[in-house]
All heavy atoms as a GROMACS GRO file, in nm:
protein
  612
    1MET      N    1 -13.376   6.941   7.455
    1MET     CA    2 -13.390   7.075   7.405
    1MET      C    3 -13.302   7.169   7.496
    1MET      O    4 -13.308   7.162   7.622
    1MET     CB    5 -13.534   7.116   7.423
    1MET     CG    6 -13.559   7.258   7.370
    1MET     SD    7 -13.733   7.289   7.347
    1MET     CE    8 -13.777   7.378   7.478
    2SER      N    9 -13.213   7.247   7.442
    2SER     CA   10 -13.124   7.328   7.512
    2SER      C   11 -13.169   7.479   7.496
    2SER      O   12 -13.212   7.520   7.394
    2SER     CB   13 -12.984   7.321   7.449
    2SER     OG   14 -12.894   7.396   7.510
    3SER      N   15 -13.158   7.551   7.612
    3SER     CA   16 -13.194   7.693   7.602
    3SER      C   17 -13.101   7.770   7.692
    3SER      O   18 -13.040   7.715   7.777
    3SER     CB   19 -13.339   7.722   7.645
    3SER     OG   20 -13.356   7.680   7.784
    4THR      N   21 -13.083   7.897   7.655
    4THR     CA   22 -13.000   7.985   7.734
    4THR      C   23 -13.083   8.071   7.826
    4THR      O   24 -13.172   8.126   7.787
    4THR     CB   25 -12.916   8.077   7.638
    4THR    OG1   26 -12.855   7.993   7.538
    4THR    CG2   27 -12.817   8.154   7.708
    5ILE      N   28 -13.027   8.082   7.952
    5ILE     CA   29 -13.096   8.166   8.048
    5ILE      C   30 -13.043   8.306   8.020
    5ILE      O   31 -12.929   8.330   8.034
    5ILE     CB   32 -13.068   8.120   8.197
    5ILE    CG1   33 -13.122   7.976   8.214
    5ILE    CG2   34 -13.134   8.218   8.289
    5ILE    CD1   35 -13.092   7.910   8.339
    6PRO      N   36 -13.141   8.413   8.002
    6PRO     CA   37 -13.097   8.542   7.977
    6PRO      C   38 -13.043   8.599   8.111
    6PRO      O   39 -13.074   8.560   8.222
    6PRO     CB   40 -13.221   8.612   7.933
    6PRO     CG   41 -13.334   8.530   7.986
    6PRO     CD   42 -13.282   8.390   7.991
    7SER      N   43 -12.968   8.707   8.104
    7SER     CA   44 -12.908   8.776   8.220
    7SER      C   45 -13.016   8.873   8.285
    7SER      O   46 -13.014   8.907   8.406
    7SER     CB   47 -12.779   8.845   8.192
    7SER     OG   48 -12.798   8.941   8.088
    8THR      N   49 -13.105   8.926   8.194
    8THR     CA   50 -13.208   9.012   8.248
    8THR      C   51 -13.342   8.976   8.188
    8THR      O   52 -13.353   8.896   8.091
    8THR     CB   53 -13.183   9.158   8.209
    8THR    OG1   54 -13.188   9.172   8.063
    8THR    CG2   55 -13.059   9.215   8.273
    9HIS      N   56 -13.456   9.022   8.255
    9HIS     CA   57 -13.586   8.996   8.204
    9HIS      C   58 -13.676   9.123   8.236
    9HIS      O   59 -13.626   9.210   8.308
    9HIS     CB   60 -13.641   8.869   8.258
    9HIS     CG   61 -13.671   8.877   8.411
    9HIS    ND1   62 -13.806   8.885   8.462
    9HIS    CD2   63 -13.591   8.878   8.522
    9HIS    CE1   64 -13.792   8.890   8.593
    9HIS    NE2   65 -13.672   8.890   8.630
   10THR      N   66 -13.798   9.116   8.186
   10THR     CA   67 -13.888   9.227   8.203
   10THR      C   68 -13.986   9.186   8.324
   10THR      O   69 -14.030   9.070   8.325
   10THR     CB   70 -13.977   9.254   8.083
   10THR    OG1   71 -13.878   9.291   7.980
   10THR    CG2   72 -14.072   9.371   8.104
   11ALA      N   73 -14.009   9.281   8.412
   11ALA     CA   74 -14.095   9.251   8.527
   11ALA      C   75 -14.176   9.366   8.570
   11ALA      O   76 -14.116   9.474   8.559
   11ALA     CB   77 -14.014   9.193   8.648
   12TRP      N   78 -14.303   9.349   8.622
   12TRP     CA   79 -14.368   9.454   8.689
   12TRP      C   80 -14.307   9.471   8.836
   12TRP      O   81 -14.315   9.370   8.906
   12TRP     CB   82 -14.518   9.428   8.696
   12TRP     CG   83 -14.584   9.436   8.564
   12TRP    CD1   84 -14.630   9.343   8.482
   12TRP    CD2   85 -14.624   9.560   8.503
   12TRP    NE1   86 -14.685   9.392   8.366
   12TRP    CE2   87 -14.681   9.534   8.384
   12TRP    CE3   88 -14.609   9.701   8.538
   12TRP    CZ2   89 -14.730   9.625   8.297
   12TRP    CZ3   90 -14.660   9.788   8.452
   12TRP    CH2   91 -14.723   9.756   8.336
   13ARG      N   92 -14.260   9.578   8.875
   13ARG     CA   93 -14.196   9.600   8.997
   13ARG      C   94 -14.277   9.699   9.077
   13ARG      O   95 -14.311   9.801   9.029
   13ARG     CB   96 -14.051   9.652   8.975
   13ARG     CG   97 -13.957   9.566   8.895
   13ARG     CD   98 -13.906   9.442   8.980
   13ARG     NE   99 -13.803   9.504   9.058
   13ARG     CZ  100 -13.745   9.428   9.157
   13ARG    NH1  101 -13.785   9.308   9.177
   13ARG    NH2  102 -13.656   9.484   9.236
   14VAL      N  103 -14.294   9.669   9.207
   14VAL     CA  104 -14.359   9.755   9.302
   14VAL      C  105 -14.249   9.843   9.364
   14VAL      O  106 -14.157   9.791   9.427
   14VAL     CB  107 -14.437   9.679   9.417
   14VAL    CG1  108 -14.506   9.780   9.515
   14VAL    CG2  109 -14.538   9.582   9.360
   15LEU      N  110 -14.260   9.972   9.339
   15LEU     CA  111 -14.150  10.067   9.387
   15LEU      C  112 -14.191  10.144   9.514
   15LEU      O  113 -14.104  10.179   9.585
   15LEU     CB  114 -14.130  10.170   9.274
   15LEU     CG  115 -14.090  10.102   9.147
   15LEU    CD1  116 -14.062  10.221   9.038
   15LEU    CD2  117 -13.960  10.018   9.151
   16ARG      N  118 -14.322  10.159   9.539
   16ARG     CA  119 -14.361  10.235   9.661
   16ARG      C  120 -14.495  10.191   9.702
   16ARG      O  121 -14.565  10.123   9.630
   16ARG     CB  122 -14.346  10.385   9.629
   16ARG     CG  123 -14.451  10.425   9.518
   16ARG     CD  124 -14.434  10.567   9.475
   16ARG     NE  125 -14.311  10.582   9.391
   16ARG     CZ  126 -14.296  10.544   9.266
   16ARG    NH1  127 -14.403  10.492   9.200
   16ARG    NH2  128 -14.191  10.558   9.205
   17GLN      N  129 -14.539  10.230   9.815
   17GLN     CA  130 -14.674  10.193   9.873
   17GLN      C  131 -14.776  10.280   9.797
   17GLN      O  132 -14.750  10.401   9.754
   17GLN     CB  133 -14.677  10.242  10.018
   17GLN     CG  134 -14.812  10.207  10.083
   17GLN     CD  135 -14.802  10.237  10.229
   17GLN    OE1  136 -14.713  10.298  10.285
   17GLN    NE2  137 -14.918  10.207  10.295
   18GLY      N  138 -14.892  10.218   9.763
   18GLY     CA  139 -14.998  10.288   9.691
   18GLY      C  140 -15.070  10.200   9.600
   18GLY      O  141 -15.063  10.082   9.599
   19THR      N  142 -15.161  10.252   9.519
   19THR     CA  143 -15.238  10.182   9.424
   19THR      C  144 -15.145  10.141   9.310
   19THR      O  145 -15.032  10.194   9.291
   19THR     CB  146 -15.346  10.265   9.361
   19THR    OG1  147 -15.283  10.365   9.288
   19THR    CG2  148 -15.443  10.317   9.466
   20PRO      N  149 -15.177  10.031   9.237
   20PRO     CA  150 -15.093   9.985   9.131
   20PRO      C  151 -15.061  10.093   9.034
   20PRO      O  152 -14.953  10.108   8.987
   20PRO     CB  153 -15.174   9.869   9.053
   20PRO     CG  154 -15.259   9.819   9.167
   20PRO     CD  155 -15.283   9.942   9.256
   21ARG      N  156 -15.151  10.187   8.996
   21ARG     CA  157 -15.135  10.287   8.908
   21ARG      C  158 -15.017  10.391   8.959
   21ARG      O  159 -14.944  10.431   8.878
   21ARG     CB  160 -15.259  10.376   8.889
   21ARG     CG  161 -15.243  10.498   8.804
   21ARG     CD  162 -15.370  10.573   8.796
   21ARG     NE  163 -15.466  10.491   8.743
   21ARG     CZ  164 -15.562  10.527   8.661
   21ARG    NH1  165 -15.574  10.648   8.621
   21ARG    NH2  166 -15.653  10.442   8.612
   22ASP      N  167 -15.002  10.406   9.087
   22ASP     CA  168 -14.906  10.496   9.143
   22ASP      C  169 -14.783  10.421   9.189
   22ASP      O  170 -14.679  10.492   9.202
   22ASP     CB  171 -14.971  10.567   9.268
   22ASP     CG  172 -15.089  10.648   9.223
   22ASP    OD1  173 -15.088  10.706   9.113
   22ASP    OD2  174 -15.176  10.667   9.312
   23SER      N  175 -14.781  10.297   9.202
   23SER     CA  176 -14.664  10.222   9.263
   23SER      C  177 -14.593  10.124   9.176
   23SER      O  178 -14.489  10.080   9.210
   23SER     CB  179 -14.706  10.167   9.389
   23SER     OG  180 -14.808  10.062   9.378
   24VAL      N  181 -14.657  10.071   9.074
   24VAL     CA  182 -14.602   9.966   8.989
   24VAL      C  183 -14.543  10.028   8.857
   24VAL      O  184 -14.601  10.116   8.796
   24VAL     CB  185 -14.712   9.865   8.954
   24VAL    CG1  186 -14.656   9.752   8.864
   24VAL    CG2  187 -14.758   9.799   9.085
   25GLU      N  188 -14.429   9.972   8.818
   25GLU     CA  189 -14.358  10.017   8.703
   25GLU      C  190 -14.307   9.894   8.625
   25GLU      O  191 -14.252   9.803   8.687
   25GLU     CB  192 -14.242  10.113   8.747
   25GLU     CG  193 -14.164  10.164   8.620
   25GLU     CD  194 -14.060  10.257   8.672
   25GLU    OE1  195 -14.088  10.364   8.724
   25GLU    OE2  196 -13.935  10.214   8.660
   26LEU      N  197 -14.315   9.894   8.493
   26LEU     CA  198 -14.258   9.792   8.407
   26LEU      C  199 -14.115   9.814   8.380
   26LEU      O  200 -14.082   9.922   8.326
   26LEU     CB  201 -14.339   9.780   8.276
   26LEU     CG  202 -14.300   9.667   8.183
   26LEU    CD1  203 -14.329   9.533   8.249
   26LEU    CD2  204 -14.372   9.675   8.052
   27GLN      N  205 -14.029   9.723   8.429
   27GLN     CA  206 -13.887   9.743   8.422
   27GLN      C  207 -13.835   9.636   8.325
   27GLN      O  208 -13.866   9.519   8.339
   27GLN     CB  209 -13.813   9.735   8.556
   27GLN     CG  210 -13.857   9.856   8.644
   27GLN     CD  211 -13.782   9.851   8.777
   27GLN    OE1  212 -13.723   9.750   8.817
   27GLN    NE2  213 -13.779   9.959   8.852
   28HIS      N  214 -13.743   9.674   8.229
   28HIS     CA  215 -13.698   9.581   8.131
   28HIS      C  216 -13.551   9.527   8.162
   28HIS      O  217 -13.495   9.454   8.082
   28HIS     CB  218 -13.693   9.651   7.999
   28HIS     CG  219 -13.832   9.687   7.952
   28HIS    ND1  220 -13.926   9.601   7.901
   28HIS    CD2  221 -13.895   9.811   7.960
   28HIS    CE1  222 -14.033   9.671   7.871
   28HIS    NE2  223 -14.012   9.791   7.904
   29ASP      N  224 -13.501   9.564   8.280
   29ASP     CA  225 -13.362   9.528   8.308
   29ASP      C  226 -13.338   9.459   8.442
   29ASP      O  227 -13.241   9.476   8.511
   29ASP     CB  228 -13.279   9.656   8.301
   29ASP     CG  229 -13.323   9.762   8.401
   29ASP    OD1  230 -13.425   9.749   8.461
   29ASP    OD2  231 -13.248   9.862   8.416
   30VAL      N  232 -13.442   9.376   8.481
   30VAL     CA  233 -13.436   9.307   8.611
   30VAL      C  234 -13.344   9.185   8.605
   30VAL      O  235 -13.363   9.113   8.506
   30VAL     CB  236 -13.574   9.267   8.653
   30VAL    CG1  237 -13.576   9.197   8.791
   30VAL    CG2  238 -13.675   9.391   8.660
   31THR      N  239 -13.256   9.175   8.694
   31THR     CA  240 -13.164   9.062   8.687
   31THR      C  241 -13.224   8.923   8.705
   31THR      O  242 -13.303   8.913   8.799
   31THR     CB  243 -13.049   9.080   8.795
   31THR    OG1  244 -12.994   9.213   8.773
   31THR    CG2  245 -12.947   8.973   8.792
   32VAL      N  246 -13.191   8.828   8.631
   32VAL     CA  247 -13.243   8.695   8.648
   32VAL      C  248 -13.147   8.616   8.746
   32VAL      O  249 -13.024   8.619   8.726
   32VAL     CB  250 -13.246   8.621   8.516
   32VAL    CG1  251 -13.279   8.462   8.530
   32VAL    CG2  252 -13.342   8.688   8.413
   33ARG      N  253 -13.210   8.554   8.849
   33ARG     CA  254 -13.130   8.486   8.945
   33ARG      C  255 -13.075   8.357   8.875
   33ARG      O  256 -13.153   8.277   8.821
   33ARG     CB  257 -13.212   8.442   9.058
   33ARG     CG  258 -13.243   8.543   9.163
   33ARG     CD  259 -13.315   8.492   9.285
   33ARG     NE  260 -13.285   8.362   9.324
   33ARG     CZ  261 -13.356   8.282   9.390
   33ARG    NH1  262 -13.481   8.319   9.420
   33ARG    NH2  263 -13.318   8.164   9.433
   34LYS      N  264 -12.944   8.333   8.874
   34LYS     CA  265 -12.883   8.220   8.822
   34LYS      C  266 -12.867   8.109   8.915
   34LYS      O  267 -12.875   7.988   8.883
   34LYS     CB  268 -12.739   8.253   8.752
   34LYS     CG  269 -12.750   8.359   8.657
   34LYS     CD  270 -12.799   8.318   8.531
   34LYS     CE  271 -12.782   8.426   8.429
   34LYS     NZ  272 -12.825   8.396   8.290
   35GLU      N  273 -12.849   8.134   9.048
   35GLU     CA  274 -12.832   8.042   9.150
   35GLU      C  275 -12.969   8.010   9.218
   35GLU      O  276 -13.032   8.088   9.268
   35GLU     CB  277 -12.728   8.082   9.255
   35GLU     CG  278 -12.590   8.118   9.199
   35GLU     CD  279 -12.517   7.996   9.143
   35GLU    OE1  280 -12.534   7.888   9.204
   35GLU    OE2  281 -12.456   8.005   9.042
   36LEU      N  282 -13.013   7.885   9.203
   36LEU     CA  283 -13.139   7.847   9.269
   36LEU      C  284 -13.115   7.756   9.384
   36LEU      O  285 -13.024   7.681   9.381
   36LEU     CB  286 -13.231   7.771   9.163
   36LEU     CG  287 -13.258   7.847   9.039
   36LEU    CD1  288 -13.335   7.758   8.939
   36LEU    CD2  289 -13.342   7.968   9.055
   37GLU      N  290 -13.199   7.764   9.484
   37GLU     CA  291 -13.198   7.680   9.603
   37GLU      C  292 -13.246   7.541   9.567
   37GLU      O  293 -13.323   7.532   9.470
   37GLU     CB  294 -13.276   7.740   9.719
   37GLU     CG  295 -13.224   7.887   9.756
   37GLU     CD  296 -13.089   7.881   9.826
   37GLU    OE1  297 -13.055   7.785   9.883
   37GLU    OE2  298 -13.014   7.981   9.804
   38ASP      N  299 -13.222   7.448   9.653
   38ASP     CA  300 -13.278   7.313   9.630
   38ASP      C  301 -13.434   7.323   9.626
   38ASP      O  302 -13.493   7.394   9.711
   38ASP     CB  303 -13.244   7.211   9.741
   38ASP     CG  304 -13.095   7.172   9.734
   38ASP    OD1  305 -13.041   7.188   9.626
   38ASP    OD2  306 -13.047   7.134   9.837
   39GLY      N  307 -13.495   7.269   9.530
   39GLY     CA  308 -13.643   7.263   9.514
   39GLY      C  309 -13.694   7.384   9.434
   39GLY      O  310 -13.813   7.384   9.409
   40GLU      N  311 -13.616   7.478   9.394
   40GLU     CA  312 -13.663   7.586   9.326
   40GLU      C  313 -13.650   7.566   9.173
   40GLU      O  314 -13.554   7.488   9.119
   40GLU     CB  315 -13.582   7.713   9.353
   40GLU     CG  316 -13.608   7.769   9.491
   40GLU     CD  317 -13.538   7.898   9.513
   40GLU    OE1  318 -13.425   7.924   9.461
   40GLU    OE2  319 -13.588   7.980   9.583
   41VAL      N  320 -13.735   7.628   9.091
   41VAL     CA  321 -13.719   7.618   8.944
   41VAL      C  322 -13.721   7.754   8.885
   41VAL      O  323 -13.788   7.850   8.948
   41VAL     CB  324 -13.837   7.527   8.886
   41VAL    CG1  325 -13.810   7.374   8.935
   41VAL    CG2  326 -13.974   7.574   8.919
   42LEU      N  327 -13.679   7.769   8.759
   42LEU     CA  328 -13.693   7.901   8.694
   42LEU      C  329 -13.800   7.875   8.586
   42LEU      O  330 -13.786   7.783   8.507
   42LEU     CB  331 -13.557   7.938   8.634
   42LEU     CG  332 -13.549   8.072   8.572
   42LEU    CD1  333 -13.567   8.183   8.670
   42LEU    CD2  334 -13.409   8.094   8.504
   43VAL      N  335 -13.894   7.964   8.583
   43VAL     CA  336 -14.016   7.953   8.497
   43VAL      C  337 -14.017   8.074   8.408
   43VAL      O  338 -14.018   8.180   8.448
   43VAL     CB  339 -14.148   7.940   8.570
   43VAL    CG1  340 -14.261   7.930   8.487
   43VAL    CG2  341 -14.130   7.818   8.664
   44LYS      N  342 -14.037   8.055   8.268
   44LYS     CA  343 -14.063   8.155   8.182
   44LYS      C  344 -14.204   8.181   8.181
   44LYS      O  345 -14.291   8.097   8.143
   44LYS     CB  346 -14.016   8.110   8.043
   44LYS     CG  347 -14.027   8.227   7.939
   44LYS     CD  348 -13.976   8.188   7.797
   44LYS     CE  349 -13.985   8.300   7.711
   44LYS     NZ  350 -13.923   8.266   7.578
   45VAL      N  351 -14.250   8.308   8.211
   45VAL     CA  352 -14.388   8.349   8.213
   45VAL      C  353 -14.421   8.424   8.091
   45VAL      O  354 -14.352   8.522   8.048
   45VAL     CB  355 -14.414   8.443   8.347
   45VAL    CG1  356 -14.556   8.487   8.337
   45VAL    CG2  357 -14.375   8.358   8.461
   46LYS      N  358 -14.534   8.387   8.020
   46LYS     CA  359 -14.576   8.461   7.912
   46LYS      C  360 -14.681   8.567   7.939
   46LYS      O  361 -14.701   8.662   7.865
   46LYS     CB  362 -14.630   8.352   7.802
   46LYS     CG  363 -14.522   8.272   7.749
   46LYS     CD  364 -14.574   8.189   7.638
   46LYS     CE  365 -14.482   8.182   7.523
   46LYS     NZ  366 -14.478   8.242   7.404
   47SER      N  367 -14.771   8.540   8.039
   47SER     CA  368 -14.868   8.634   8.074
   47SER      C  369 -14.872   8.643   8.228
   47SER      O  370 -14.837   8.554   8.294
   47SER     CB  371 -15.001   8.586   8.024
   47SER     OG  372 -15.010   8.574   7.894
   48ALA      N  373 -14.924   8.755   8.284
   48ALA     CA  374 -14.927   8.768   8.421
   48ALA      C  375 -15.056   8.861   8.459
   48ALA      O  376 -15.106   8.927   8.374
   48ALA     CB  377 -14.807   8.841   8.471
   49ALA      N  378 -15.106   8.845   8.580
   49ALA     CA  379 -15.219   8.913   8.623
   49ALA      C  380 -15.191   8.940   8.776
   49ALA      O  381 -15.106   8.887   8.833
   49ALA     CB  382 -15.341   8.836   8.616
   50MET      N  383 -15.265   9.051   8.824
   50MET     CA  384 -15.250   9.087   8.961
   50MET      C  385 -15.342   9.019   9.047
   50MET      O  386 -15.463   9.012   9.021
   50MET     CB  387 -15.256   9.243   8.978
   50MET     CG  388 -15.217   9.285   9.116
   50MET     SD  389 -15.167   9.451   9.117
   50MET     CE  390 -15.012   9.445   9.034
   51ASN      N  391 -15.299   8.962   9.167
   51ASN     CA  392 -15.372   8.893   9.260
   51ASN      C  393 -15.440   9.000   9.344
   51ASN      O  394 -15.384   9.100   9.385
   51ASN     CB  395 -15.280   8.811   9.346
   51ASN     CG  396 -15.345   8.730   9.450
   51ASN    OD1  397 -15.440   8.770   9.510
   51ASN    ND2  398 -15.287   8.610   9.481
   52PRO      N  399 -15.577   8.990   9.381
   52PRO     CA  400 -15.644   9.082   9.456
   52PRO      C  401 -15.576   9.106   9.589
   52PRO      O  402 -15.573   9.217   9.640
   52PRO     CB  403 -15.777   9.021   9.486
   52PRO     CG  404 -15.798   8.933   9.363
   52PRO     CD  405 -15.661   8.880   9.339
   53VAL      N  406 -15.518   9.010   9.654
   53VAL     CA  407 -15.451   9.022   9.786
   53VAL      C  408 -15.319   9.108   9.764
   53VAL      O  409 -15.305   9.196   9.848
   53VAL     CB  410 -15.421   8.888   9.850
   53VAL    CG1  411 -15.334   8.902   9.972
   53VAL    CG2  412 -15.548   8.808   9.882
   54GLY      N  413 -15.255   9.074   9.660
   54GLY     CA  414 -15.131   9.162   9.628
   54GLY      C  415 -15.170   9.307   9.609
   54GLY      O  416 -15.100   9.396   9.655
   55TYR      N  417 -15.273   9.332   9.544
   55TYR     CA  418 -15.322   9.470   9.519
   55TYR      C  419 -15.347   9.547   9.655
   55TYR      O  420 -15.304   9.656   9.671
   55TYR     CB  421 -15.447   9.462   9.431
   55TYR     CG  422 -15.514   9.599   9.405
   55TYR    CD1  423 -15.483   9.680   9.293
   55TYR    CD2  424 -15.612   9.641   9.492
   55TYR    CE1  425 -15.547   9.797   9.269
   55TYR    CE2  426 -15.674   9.764   9.470
   55TYR     CZ  427 -15.637   9.844   9.361
   55TYR     OH  428 -15.713   9.961   9.346
   56LYS      N  429 -15.409   9.473   9.739
   56LYS     CA  430 -15.452   9.534   9.871
   56LYS      C  431 -15.329   9.552   9.958
   56LYS      O  432 -15.308   9.658  10.025
   56LYS     CB  433 -15.551   9.445   9.944
   56LYS     CG  434 -15.686   9.454   9.869
   56LYS     CD  435 -15.780   9.360   9.925
   56LYS     CE  436 -15.908   9.363   9.842
   56LYS     NZ  437 -15.987   9.239   9.831
   57LEU      N  438 -15.229   9.454   9.951
   57LEU     CA  439 -15.106   9.472  10.034
   57LEU      C  440 -15.024   9.586   9.981
   57LEU      O  441 -14.960   9.655  10.056
   57LEU     CB  442 -15.032   9.335  10.032
   57LEU     CG  443 -15.089   9.224  10.110
   57LEU    CD1  444 -15.016   9.095  10.093
   57LEU    CD2  445 -15.107   9.254  10.258
   58MET      N  446 -15.018   9.607   9.856
   58MET     CA  447 -14.948   9.710   9.795
   58MET      C  448 -14.997   9.843   9.846
   58MET      O  449 -14.915   9.938   9.863
   58MET     CB  450 -14.976   9.707   9.644
   58MET     CG  451 -14.877   9.771   9.555
   58MET     SD  452 -14.920   9.754   9.379
   58MET     CE  453 -14.925   9.577   9.365
   59LYS      N  454 -15.119   9.868   9.874
   59LYS     CA  455 -15.179   9.991   9.933
   59LYS      C  456 -15.147  10.000  10.076
   59LYS      O  457 -15.128  10.109  10.134
   59LYS     CB  458 -15.330   9.990   9.905
   59LYS     CG  459 -15.359  10.023   9.757
   59LYS     CD  460 -15.507  10.011   9.727
   59LYS     CE  461 -15.593  10.089   9.812
   59LYS     NZ  462 -15.736  10.089   9.765
   60LEU      N  463 -15.156   9.887  10.152
   60LEU     CA  464 -15.162   9.894  10.304
   60LEU      C  465 -15.021   9.878  10.364
   60LEU      O  466 -14.996   9.940  10.473
   60LEU     CB  467 -15.244   9.782  10.350
   60LEU     CG  468 -15.392   9.797  10.310
   60LEU    CD1  469 -15.474   9.667  10.363
   60LEU    CD2  470 -15.458   9.918  10.371
   61VAL      N  471 -14.935   9.793  10.313
   61VAL     CA  472 -14.810   9.763  10.377
   61VAL      C  473 -14.696   9.872  10.349
   61VAL      O  474 -14.678   9.895  10.232
   61VAL     CB  475 -14.760   9.625  10.340
   61VAL    CG1  476 -14.619   9.591  10.400
   61VAL    CG2  477 -14.856   9.522  10.374
   62PRO      N  478 -14.640   9.936  10.455
   62PRO     CA  479 -14.543  10.024  10.430
   62PRO      C  480 -14.414   9.973  10.368
   62PRO      O  481 -14.390   9.851  10.380
   62PRO     CB  482 -14.496  10.082  10.577
   62PRO     CG  483 -14.611  10.030  10.666
   62PRO     CD  484 -14.673   9.908  10.593
   63ASN      N  485 -14.334  10.059  10.302
   63ASN     CA  486 -14.215  10.015  10.227
   63ASN      C  487 -14.121   9.939  10.314
   63ASN      O  488 -14.070   9.843  10.273
   63ASN     CB  489 -14.147  10.133  10.165
   63ASN     CG  490 -14.231  10.198  10.056
   63ASN    OD1  491 -14.312  10.137   9.989
   63ASN    ND2  492 -14.200  10.320  10.028
   64PHE      N  493 -14.088   9.980  10.427
   64PHE     CA  494 -13.988   9.921  10.513
   64PHE      C  495 -14.040   9.770  10.553
   64PHE      O  496 -13.947   9.692  10.581
   64PHE     CB  497 -13.955  10.000  10.643
   64PHE     CG  498 -14.064  10.007  10.748
   64PHE    CD1  499 -14.060   9.899  10.847
   64PHE    CD2  500 -14.166  10.096  10.748
   64PHE    CE1  501 -14.150   9.910  10.949
   64PHE    CE2  502 -14.267  10.096  10.843
   64PHE     CZ  503 -14.261  10.006  10.950
   65MET      N  504 -14.163   9.746  10.553
   65MET     CA  505 -14.206   9.608  10.588
   65MET      C  506 -14.209   9.526  10.470
   65MET      O  507 -14.212   9.395  10.470
   65MET     CB  508 -14.344   9.617  10.664
   65MET     CG  509 -14.337   9.679  10.798
   65MET     SD  510 -14.494   9.695  10.869
   65MET     CE  511 -14.540   9.520  10.898
   66ALA      N  512 -14.230   9.580  10.345
   66ALA     CA  513 -14.249   9.503  10.231
   66ALA      C  514 -14.116   9.485  10.142
   66ALA      O  515 -14.104   9.407  10.051
   66ALA     CB  516 -14.354   9.576  10.131
   67TYR      N  517 -14.011   9.542  10.200
   67TYR     CA  518 -13.878   9.531  10.134
   67TYR      C  519 -13.885   9.571   9.983
   67TYR      O  520 -13.830   9.500   9.905
   67TYR     CB  521 -13.819   9.391  10.156
   67TYR     CG  522 -13.806   9.351  10.287
   67TYR    CD1  523 -13.889   9.255  10.354
   67TYR    CD2  524 -13.708   9.405  10.373
   67TYR    CE1  525 -13.884   9.214  10.477
   67TYR    CE2  526 -13.693   9.359  10.501
   67TYR     CZ  527 -13.787   9.269  10.559
   67TYR     OH  528 -13.771   9.232  10.686
   68ARG      N  529 -13.949   9.683   9.956
   68ARG     CA  530 -13.954   9.732   9.821
   68ARG      C  531 -13.832   9.797   9.783
   68ARG      O  532 -13.756   9.846   9.861
   68ARG     CB  533 -14.074   9.827   9.809
   68ARG     CG  534 -14.207   9.764   9.834
   68ARG     CD  535 -14.323   9.863   9.814
   68ARG     NE  536 -14.443   9.806   9.836
   68ARG     CZ  537 -14.524   9.830   9.944
   68ARG    NH1  538 -14.487   9.922  10.031
   68ARG    NH2  539 -14.634   9.769   9.958
   69PRO      N  540 -13.792   9.798   9.650
   69PRO     CA  541 -13.870   9.749   9.535
   69PRO      C  542 -13.877   9.595   9.528
   69PRO      O  543 -13.776   9.530   9.570
   69PRO     CB  544 -13.804   9.811   9.420
   69PRO     CG  545 -13.666   9.822   9.461
   69PRO     CD  546 -13.670   9.855   9.608
   70LEU      N  547 -13.976   9.542   9.477
   70LEU     CA  548 -13.993   9.400   9.460
   70LEU      C  549 -14.074   9.360   9.339
   70LEU      O  550 -14.154   9.447   9.291
   70LEU     CB  551 -14.055   9.332   9.584
   70LEU     CG  552 -14.190   9.389   9.637
   70LEU    CD1  553 -14.304   9.325   9.567
   70LEU    CD2  554 -14.192   9.371   9.788
   71THR      N  555 -14.068   9.242   9.296
   71THR     CA  556 -14.154   9.195   9.179
   71THR      C  557 -14.294   9.178   9.224
   71THR      O  558 -14.314   9.119   9.332
   71THR     CB  559 -14.098   9.067   9.119
   71THR    OG1  560 -13.959   9.086   9.078
   71THR    CG2  561 -14.178   9.019   9.002
   72ALA      N  562 -14.391   9.234   9.153
   72ALA     CA  563 -14.527   9.225   9.186
   72ALA      C  564 -14.584   9.089   9.160
   72ALA      O  565 -14.594   9.056   9.042
   72ALA     CB  566 -14.606   9.337   9.110
   73GLU      N  567 -14.604   9.014   9.260
   73GLU     CA  568 -14.667   8.888   9.250
   73GLU      C  569 -14.578   8.772   9.215
   73GLU      O  570 -14.477   8.791   9.143
   73GLU     CB  571 -14.796   8.886   9.152
   73GLU     CG  572 -14.896   8.981   9.184
   73GLU     CD  573 -14.962   8.976   9.308
   73GLU    OE1  574 -14.981   8.861   9.356
   73GLU    OE2  575 -15.011   9.072   9.365
   74TYR      N  576 -14.607   8.648   9.256
   74TYR     CA  577 -14.532   8.536   9.228
   74TYR      C  578 -14.618   8.414   9.187
   74TYR      O  579 -14.587   8.304   9.169
   74TYR     CB  580 -14.449   8.489   9.348
   74TYR     CG  581 -14.340   8.586   9.381
   74TYR    CD1  582 -14.356   8.684   9.475
   74TYR    CD2  583 -14.226   8.574   9.312
   74TYR    CE1  584 -14.258   8.771   9.507
   74TYR    CE2  585 -14.127   8.671   9.341
   74TYR     CZ  586 -14.141   8.762   9.438
   74TYR     OH  587 -14.042   8.852   9.467
   75ASP      N  588 -14.755   8.443   9.161
   75ASP     CA  589 -14.853   8.342   9.119
   75ASP      C  590 -14.847   8.329   8.964
   75ASP      O  591 -14.826   8.419   8.904
   75ASP     CB  592 -14.995   8.393   9.166
   75ASP     CG  593 -15.017   8.399   9.309
   75ASP    OD1  594 -14.931   8.361   9.384
   75ASP    OD2  595 -15.119   8.458   9.347
   76PHE      N  596 -14.855   8.206   8.927
   76PHE     CA  597 -14.857   8.178   8.784
   76PHE      C  598 -14.937   8.047   8.757
   76PHE      O  599 -14.945   7.974   8.842
   76PHE     CB  600 -14.721   8.182   8.722
   76PHE     CG  601 -14.634   8.065   8.752
   76PHE    CD1  602 -14.636   7.949   8.678
   76PHE    CD2  603 -14.561   8.064   8.866
   76PHE    CE1  604 -14.560   7.846   8.713
   76PHE    CE2  605 -14.481   7.958   8.908
   76PHE     CZ  606 -14.479   7.846   8.826
   77SER      N  607 -14.974   8.029   8.627
   77SER     CA  608 -15.034   7.894   8.601
   77SER      C  609 -14.999   7.864   8.455
   77SER      O  610 -14.954   7.948   8.379
   77SER     CB  611 -15.185   7.901   8.610
   77SER     OG  612 -15.240   7.992   8.527
   0.00000   0.00000   0.00000
């Protein structure tokens, strides 16, 4: 089965410190990484949820320590 990797995807991005309502935005133009390191895989995600730890870190960790903006969460199943 052959598939094409898109150049962009949609992702929830954490833009600033605060609650998810105030700091998370759905962006439709996030660049897809084409170059993967050894042992990495690219996964197509159909659904996502917020991890309780991620929610708390979003509120507590300042921007300069969290390297924002960043994709909210990396957990999937």
